[in-house]
N, C-alpha and C positions, 0 to 999 in steps of 0.2 A: 445553514445547509451548504455543503461543499459538493462539487462534482468530483467523483472518485471513479477511477478505472482499476479493474482487477486484471492483471496480465499473467497468463501462464499458470493459474491456479487450477488444481484438479476440481472437478465439479462439486464434490462434497465440501471441500474447503472453501471454495468460492461461495457456495450456498450458505454455509454457516456464518462466514464473515459478512457477506452481503446482507443477510438477515439482520445482524446486529447493527450494521451501519445504516441500513434503511430505517430501522426502528428508531434511530437517532435523527431521522429526517434528512439524511444525506442522499444524494442522487448517485446511484451505483450502476456502472455498466461493465460488462465483460468485454475484454479486448483479446483478440486471438492473434494479433500481430502488433509490431511496433507502429505500423502505419495506422492501425485502428486507434492507438493511443493518441497519436498526433492529431487525428481527425476529431477526436472527442474533446480536445483541449481541457484536460482535467486540471483540478487544483491539487490533487494528490493521486499518486499511483501506488498500488500494492502489487508486488511481484512475488512469485513463489521461490522461496529459498530451497525447496525440495527439488526443483527443476534444475538439472545440471547446467542449463543455459542461463541461470539467473544472473551470473556476473556479466554475461553478454548483454542481457536485457538492461541491467543496471547501467552499464557503460554507455549503451546506445541512448537510453533515456537522458542520462546526464549530459551527453554530447549535444543532443537536440534541444534540451532545455535545462540549463544548469540550475535553474531556480525551482524546478519541479520537485517537491518533496517526494521521495520514494521510500516506502516502508517494505521491508522484506518479511514475508510471512512463511512460517515453517511448522512442521510437526516434529522435526528432528531436533532433539535437545543437544546440539553440538556447538560448544563455545567457539570453536575455530571458525565455523561458518558465520556466526554472529560477528566476530571480529573482522572476518573477510568482507562481509557486507558493509559494515561501518567504514572500514578503510577504503572500500570502493566507492563510497559516496552516499550510501543509504542514510536517510535521516533517522530511521529507527528500525527495530527488529522485534517481531513479536511471534509468539507461539500459540498454537491452538491447544485447547479450546479457547474461544474468544468470549470475554466477559464485557458487559456494557461499560463498567467503570474503566477497564483497560482501554477500550476503544475510544471512550470520551477523552481520556488523558492523552492518548496518542494523537487524536485529531486536534485537540487544543494545543498540543506541542508543535505539530508539523504544519498546521494550517491556522495561522492567527485569525483569519477571517471567521473560521468556524467558532473559535473561542469568543470572539466579539459578539457574534450573533447569539450564542448560548447565554451570554451575560445580559443581553438586552431584554 
């Protein structure tokens, strides 16, 4: 189980992503500001790529904790945003709708502790 924070996601997107992650026994919290993220001390952060401020969120998260894995989430099938997010320091990029296998793979990739617990 990992501590996960969702930052800047619209309610419906946060709801569907949170449901899949909670179903996999992760602890999921919504954050409404960068300060909320810092207070939660997450192991993984998911930020909205649909939000025009996602690059600001990503840069601020990377500056405050360069080891925090950040995954950018979107509904927009735009390859340039995917590349922008990865070049800005995102660990991964995923699109809705969310599937259990997809989230398991992402969590195993970005959060080694999550993969170790799943294997135990």
